[in-house]
LUMLOKOL-481198 format. One record per residue: x, y, z of N, C-alpha, C in turn; residue in three letters. Coordinates in steps of 0.2 Angstrom, whole numbers, padded with zeros to 4 digits, always signed. Layout:
N
XYZXYZXYZALA...
//
This chain:
240
+0295-0157-0036+0288-0157-0038+0283-0161-0034UNK+0286-0167-0032+0282-0171-0027+0280-0168-0021UNK+0285-0164-0019+0284-0160-0012+0278-0155-0013UNK+0278-0152-0019+0273-0147-0020+0266-0150-0021UNK+0266-0156-0024+0260-0160-0025+0257-0162-0018UNK+0262-0164-0014+0260-0166-0007+0258-0161-0003UNK+0261-0155-0003+0258-0149+0000+0251-0147-0002UNK+0250-0147-0009+0244-0145-0012+0239-0150-0009UNK+0240-0156-0009+0235-0161-0007+0234-0160+0001UNK+0239-0158+0005+0238-0157+0012+0233-0151+0013UNK+0234-0146+0009+0230-0140+0009+0223-0142+0007UNK+0222-0146+0002+0215-0148+0000+0212-0152+0005UNK+0215-0156+0008+0212-0160+0014+0210-0156+0020UNK+0215-0151+0021+0213-0146+0027+0207-0142+0025UNK+0206-0140+0019+0200-0136+0017+0194-0140+0017UNK+0195-0146+0015+0189-0151+0016+0187-0152+0023UNK+0192-0153+0027+0190-0154+0034+0187-0148+0037UNK+0190-0142+0035+0187-0136+0038+0179-0135+0036UNK+0178-0136+0029+0171-0136+0027+0167-0141+0030UNK+0169-0147+0031+0165-0152+0034+0163-0150+0042UNK+0168-0147+0045+0167-0145+0052+0163-0139+0053UNK+0163-0135+0048+0158-0129+0048+0151-0131+0047UNK+0150-0136+0042+0144-0138+0041+0141-0142+0047UNK+0145-0146+0050+0143-0150+0056+0141-0146+0062UNK+0145-0140+0062+0143-0135+0068+0137-0131+0066UNK+0136-0129+0060+0131-0124+0058+0124-0126+0060UNK+0122-0133+0060+0116-0135+0061+0114-0134+0069UNK+0119-0137+0073+0117-0136+0081+0117-0128+0083UNK+0122-0124+0080+0122-0117+0081+0115-0114+0079UNK+0113-0115+0073+0107-0112+0071+0101-0115+0075UNK+0101-0121+0077+0096-0123+0081+0096-0120+0088UNK+0102-0119+0091+0102-0116+0097+0100-0109+0097UNK+0102-0105+0092+0100-0098+0091+0092-0098+0090UNK+0089-0102+0087+0082-0102+0086+0078-0104+0093UNK+0081-0108+0097+0078-0110+0103+0079-0104+0108UNK+0084-0100+0107+0085-0094+0112+0080-0089+0109UNK+0079-0088+0103+0074-0083+0101+0067-0085+0103UNK+0065-0091+0103+0059-0094+0105+0058-0092+0113UNK+0063-0093+0117+0063-0092+0124+0062-0085+0125UNK+0066-0081+0121+0066-0073+0122+0059-0071+0121UNK+0056-0073+0115+0049-0070+0113+0044-0073+0118UNK+0044-0079+0121+0040-0081+0126+0040-0077+0132UNK+0046-0075+0134+0047-0071+0140+0044-0064+0139UNK+0045-0061+0134+0043-0054+0133+0035-0054+0132UNK+0032-0059+0129+0025-0060+0128+0022-0061+0135UNK+0025-0065+0139+0022-0067+0145+0022-0060+0150UNK+0028-0057+0149+0028-0050+0153+0023-0045+0151UNK+0022-0045+0144+0017-0040+0142+0010-0042+0144UNK+0008-0049+0144+0002-0051+0146+0001-0050+0154UNK+0006-0051+0158+0005-0050+0165+0004-0043+0166UNK+0007-0038+0163+0006-0031+0164-0001-0029+0162UNK-0004-0032+0156-0011-0030+0154-0016-0032+0160UNK-0015-0038+0163-0019-0040+0168-0019-0036+0174UNK-0012-0034+0176-0011-0030+0181-0014-0023+0180UNK-0014-0020+0174-0016-0014+0173-0024-0014+0173UNK-0027-0019+0171-0034-0019+0171-0037-0020+0178UNK-0033-0023+0183-0035-0024+0190-0033-0017+0194UNK-0028-0014+0192-0025-0008+0196-0027-0001+0194UNK-0028+0000+0187-0029+0007+0185-0034+0011+0188UNK-0039+0007+0191-0045+0011+0194-0042+0015+0200UNK-0037+0011+0204-0034+0014+0210-0030+0020+0208UNK-0028+0021+0202-0024+0027+0201-0028+0033+0198UNK-0034+0032+0198-0038+0038+0196-0041+0042+0202UNK-0039+0048+0202-0041+0053+0208-0047+0058+0206UNK-0049+0057+0199-0054+0062+0197-0061+0058+0197UNK-0066+0061+0201-0072+0057+0202-0076+0056+0195UNK-0076+0061+0191-0079+0060+0184-0076+0054+0180UNK-0069+0054+0180-0066+0049+0177-0067+0042+0180UNK-0067+0042+0186-0068+0035+0190-0075+0033+0188UNK-0080+0037+0187-0087+0035+0185-0087+0033+0178UNK-0082+0035+0174-0082+0033+0167-0079+0026+0166UNK-0074+0025+0170-0070+0019+0169-0073+0013+0172UNK-0073+0007+0169-0076+0001+0171-0070-0004+0172UNK-0072-0009+0177-0068-0015+0178-0067-0019+0172UNK-0061-0021+0171-0059-0026+0166-0057-0023+0159UNK-0057-0016+0159-0055-0013+0153-0047-0014+0152UNK-0045-0014+0146-0038-0014+0144-0036-0008+0140UNK-0030-0006+0140-0028+0000+0137-0029-0001+0129UNK-0029+0005+0126-0030+0005+0119-0023+0005+0116UNK-0022+0001+0110-0015+0001+0107-0012+0008+0105UNK-0006+0008+0105-0002+0014+0103-0002+0014+0095UNK-0003+0019+0092-0003+0020+0085+0004+0023+0082UNK+0008+0024+0087+0015+0027+0085+0020+0022+0084UNK+0026+0024+0081+0031+0020+0080+0037+0022+0084UNK+0043+0019+0084+0049+0021+0087+0051+0028+0084UNK+0053+0032+0089+0056+0039+0087+0051+0044+0088UNK+0044+0042+0088+0039+0047+0089+0038+0049+0097UNK+0037+0055+0099+0037+0056+0106+0031+0053+0110UNK+0026+0051+0106+0021+0047+0109+0021+0040+0109UNK+0027+0037+0107+0028+0030+0106+0027+0027+0113UNK+0023+0022+0114+0022+0018+0120+0017+0020+0124UNK+0013+0025+0122+0007+0028+0126+0001+0026+0122UNK-0004+0024+0126-0011+0022+0122-0014+0028+0119UNK-0017+0026+0113-0021+0032+0110-0028+0031+0111UNK-0031+0035+0115-0038+0033+0117-0043+0033+0111UNK-0041+0037+0106-0045+0038+0100-0043+0033+0094UNK-0038+0029+0095-0035+0025+0090-0038+0019+0089UNK-0035+0015+0084-0038+0009+0082-0037+0004+0087UNK-0040-0002+0087-0040-0007+0092-0034-0012+0090UNK-0030-0011+0085-0024-0014+0083-0018-0010+0082UNK-0013-0011+0086-0007-0006+0085-0001-0009+0089UNK+0003-0005+0091+0009-0007+0095+0007-0007+0103UNK+0010-0011+0106+0009-0012+0114+0011-0005+0117UNK+0006-0002+0121+0007+0004+0124+0011+0003+0131UNK+0018+0002+0130+0022-0001+0135+0023+0005+0141UNK+0023+0011+0139+0023+0016+0144+0017+0017+0148UNK+0011+0016+0145+0005+0016+0149+0005+0010+0154UNK+0008+0004+0152+0008-0001+0156+0013-0001+0161UNK+0018+0004+0161+0023+0004+0166+0029-0001+0164UNK+0030-0003+0158+0035-0007+0156+0041-0004+0152UNK+0046-0007+0152+0052-0005+0147+0049-0006+0140UNK+0053-0003+0135+0051-0004+0128+0052-0012+0126UNK+0048-0016+0127+0049-0023+0125+0050-0024+0118UNK+0055-0028+0116+0056-0030+0109+0057-0038+0108UNK+0055-0040+0103+0056-0047+0102+0063-0049+0100UNK+0064-0056+0098+0071-0058+0097+0074-0055+0091UNK+0070-0052+0086+0072-0049+0080+0073-0041+0081UNK+0072-0039+0087+0073-0032+0089+0067-0027+0088UNK+0061-0031+0086+0055-0027+0084+0051-0026+0090UNK+0047-0020+0091+0043-0019+0096+0037-0023+0096UNK+0033-0025+0101+0028-0029+0101+0021-0026+0098UNK+0017-0029+0095+0010-0027+0093+0005-0030+0098UNK-0001-0027+0097-0006-0028+0102-0013-0027+0099UNK-0018-0031+0100-0025-0030+0098-0029-0031+0104UNK-0035-0028+0104-0040-0029+0109-0047-0028+0106UNK-0051-0032+0109-0058-0032+0107-0061-0026+0109UNK-0065-0023+0104-0068-0016+0106-0072-0015+0112UNK-0075-0020+0114-0079-0020+0120-0075-0019+0127UNK-0069-0021+0126-0065-0021+0132-0059-0016+0132UNK-0059-0012+0127-0054-0006+0127-0056-0001+0132UNK-0052+0003+0134-0052+0009+0139-0057+0014+0136UNK-0063+0013+0136-0068+0018+0134-0075+0018+0138UNK-0075+0015+0144-0080+0016+0148-0086+0011+0147UNK-0085+0006+0142-0091+0002+0140-0089-0005+0142UNK-0083-0007+0144-0082-0014+0146-0084-0016+0153UNK-0085-0022+0154-0088-0025+0160-0087-0032+0161UNK-0085-0034+0167-0085-0042+0168-0091-0045+0171UNK-0096-0041+0171-0103-0043+0174-0107-0048+0169UNK-0105-0048+0163-0109-0052+0158-0104-0057+0155UNK-0106-0063+0152-0102-0067+0149-0098-0064+0143UNK-0093-0067+0141-0089-0064+0136-0092-0064+0129UNK-0093-0058+0126-0095-0058+0119-0091-0053+0115UNK-0091-0054+0109-0088-0049+0104-0080-0050+0105UNK-0078-0056+0106-0071-0057+0107-0067-0058+0100UNK-0060-0058+0101-0056-0059+0095-0056-0067+0093UNK-0056-0068+0087-0055-0075+0084-0048-0077+0084UNK-0045-0082+0087-0038-0084+0087-0038-0091+0086UNK-0033-0093+0082-0031-0101+0081-0024-0102+0084UNK-0023-0106+0088-0028-0111+0091-0033-0107+0096UNK-0039-0109+0097-0044-0106+0102-0042-0108+0109UNK-0045-0104+0114-0044-0105+0121-0046-0112+0122UNK-0043-0116+0127-0044-0123+0128-0050-0124+0132UNK-0053-0119+0135-0059-0119+0140-0065-0118+0135UNK-0070-0122+0135-0076-0121+0131-0080-0115+0134UNK-0082-0111+0130-0086-0105+0132-0082-0099+0134UNK-0075-0100+0134-0071-0094+0135-0070-0091+0128UNK-0067-0084+0128-0066-0081+0122-0060-0076+0123UNK-0056-0075+0118-0050-0070+0118-0052-0063+0118UNK-0050-0059+0122-0051-0052+0122-0045-0048+0120UNK-0039-0051+0120-0034-0047+0118-0028-0052+0116UNK-0024-0049+0111-0018-0053+0109-0012-0049+0109UNK-0006-0051+0111+0000-0048+0110+0005-0052+0105UNK+0008-0048+0100+0011-0052+0095+0018-0049+0095UNK+0023-0054+0094+0030-0053+0092+0031-0054+0085UNK+0032-0049+0081+0032-0049+0073+0037-0053+0070UNK+0043-0054+0074+0048-0057+0071+0052-0053+0065UNK+0057-0057+0062+0060-0053+0056+0056-0052+0050UNK+0058-0048+0046+0053-0046+0040+0053-0053+0036UNK+0047-0054+0033+0046-0059+0028+0047-0056+0021UNK+0048-0060+0016+0048-0058+0009+0042-0053+0007UNK+0044-0047+0005+0039-0043+0003+0037-0037+0008UNK+0039-0038+0014+0038-0033+0019+0043-0028+0019UNK+0041-0022+0018+0045-0016+0018+0043-0012+0025UNK+0048-0012+0030+0046-0009+0036+0048-0002+0037UNK+0047+0002+0032+0049+0009+0032+0043+0013+0034UNK+0037+0010+0035+0031+0014+0037+0029+0011+0044UNK+0030+0015+0049+0029+0012+0056+0022+0010+0057UNK+0017+0013+0054+0010+0012+0056+0007+0007+0052UNK+0010+0004+0047+0007-0001+0042+0008-0008+0046UNK+0003-0011+0048+0003-0017+0052+0005-0023+0047UNK+0003-0022+0041+0005-0028+0036+0012-0028+0035UNK+0016-0023+0036+0023-0023+0035+0027-0027+0041UNK+0023-0029+0046+0026-0032+0052+0022-0039+0053UNK+0016-0039+0052+0012-0045+0054+0009-0048+0047UNK+0009-0055+0047+0007-0059+0041+0000-0061+0041UNK-0001-0064+0035-0008-0067+0033-0007-0074+0030UNK-0012-0078+0030-0011-0085+0027-0018-0088+0026UNK-0018-0093+0022-0025-0096+0021-0023-0104+0023UNK-0027-0106+0028-0026-0113+0031-0032-0117+0030UNK-0032-0122+0026-0038-0126+0025-0044-0122+0022UNK-0042-0117+0018-0047-0113+0015-0050-0108+0019UNK-0047-0107+0025-0049-0101+0030-0043-0096+0030UNK-0045-0090+0029-0041-0084+0029-0039-0082+0036UNK-0033-0081+0037-0031-0078+0044-0026-0072+0042UNK-0027-0066+0046-0023-0060+0045-0022-0057+0051UNK-0015-0057+0053-0014-0054+0060-0013-0047+0059UNK-0014-0044+0053-0013-0036+0053-0020-0033+0052UNK-0026-0038+0052-0032-0035+0052-0037-0038+0057UNK-0039-0034+0062-0042-0037+0068-0048-0040+0067UNK-0052-0038+0061-0058-0041+0060-0058-0048+0057UNK-0052-0051+0055-0050-0057+0053-0047-0061+0058UNK-0048-0068+0058-0045-0072+0064-0037-0071+0064UNK-0035-0072+0070-0027-0072+0071-0025-0079+0070UNK-0018-0079+0068-0015-0086+0068-0009-0086+0071UNK-0008-0090+0076-0001-0091+0080+0004-0094+0076UNK+0009-0091+0075+0015-0093+0071+0020-0097+0076UNK+0025-0100+0073+0026-0100+0066+0022-0105+0062UNK+0020-0103+0056+0016-0108+0052+0018-0107+0044UNK+0019-0112+0040+0019-0119+0043+0026-0120+0046UNK+0026-0126+0049+0033-0128+0052+0038-0129+0047UNK+0044-0129+0049+0050-0131+0044+0053-0124+0041UNK+0056-0125+0036+0060-0119+0033+0055-0114+0029UNK+0049-0117+0027+0045-0113+0022+0040-0109+0026UNK+0042-0105+0031+0037-0102+0036+0034-0096+0032UNK+0028-0095+0032+0024-0090+0029+0022-0085+0035UNK+0020-0087+0041+0018-0083+0046+0023-0084+0052UNK+0027-0079+0054+0032-0080+0059+0030-0076+0065UNK+0024-0073+0065+0022-0070+0071+0020-0074+0077UNK+0023-0073+0083+0022-0077+0089+0017-0073+0093UNK+0012-0076+0096+0007-0072+0100+0005-0076+0106UNK+0003-0071+0111+0000-0074+0117-0007-0071+0118UNK-0012-0075+0120-0019-0073+0120-0021-0071+0127UNK-0025-0066+0128-0028-0065+0135-0035-0066+0135UNK-0037-0071+0139-0044-0073+0138-0049-0070+0143UNK-0055-0070+0142-0060-0067+0147-0060-0070+0154UNK-0059-0077+0154-0058-0080+0160-0052-0078+0164UNK-0047-0077+0161-0041-0075+0164-0042-0068+0167UNK-0045-0064+0163-0046-0057+0166-0051-0057+0172UNK-0056-0061+0171-0061-0062+0177-0058-0065+0183UNK-0053-0069+0182-0050-0072+0188-0044-0068+0191UNK-0043-0062+0189-0037-0059+0191-0038-0054+0197UNK-0043-0055+0200-0045-0051+0206-0048-0044+0205UNK-0052-0044+0200-0055-0038+0198-0062-0037+0202UNK-0062-0038+0208-0068-0038+0212-0071-0031+0214UNK-0067-0026+0213-0069-0019+0215-0068-0014+0209UNK-0074-0014+0205-0073-0010+0199-0073-0002+0201UNK-0071+0002+0196-0071+0009+0198-0078+0012+0199UNK-0083+0009+0195-0090+0010+0196-0094+0004+0194UNK-0100+0004+0196-0104-0002+0194-0106-0002+0187UNK-0106-0008+0184-0107-0008+0176-0114-0006+0175UNK
//
């Protein structure tokens, strides 16, 4: 009997040791995974931003039609894609579409970029700077997007944002590819409403708030007017 009790006590001690070890390792492993996700999202967002700047600078040179060249302006950005994965048009800008949608990665010459959760990137552009023949770098920035935090340079403004939507938050049903609110969140901060799924409302860079009670997990990168103006766009397709 004493041997059985001793064996049972040994098994209990081993179980406690295993549980303690698991808990001890879980924290660092979770922290490491979170850091890798941040690094991945930062990398794909930076890649998308660089591609947008390059497209604005170089898409004029790819136009061989005189009428089209006369229509296009320096500093224009592609229109978001309104299609989701699985659609034949996924990744191509929709010239007649809304100014908030998925990143048109095919138009930009990119692979299908995805965030750390496996979701395609989203993208919004100020109407004045979308590919419609009315954009221009000849005037100061006007009609930009409102983003928090704001650009660090006074007088600058945001003309586009790229968003990594992250994993679904409670209440998000991602069975409708075109529903931005199923991927991008909203919040009220100090009495001010932010909504990353509605371009007319200010955007909020997540995660917010910090800690375990995250309400907005969208990470974003902003493209400012000064960055576009400084990207070598000295030769517009046609004069503004």
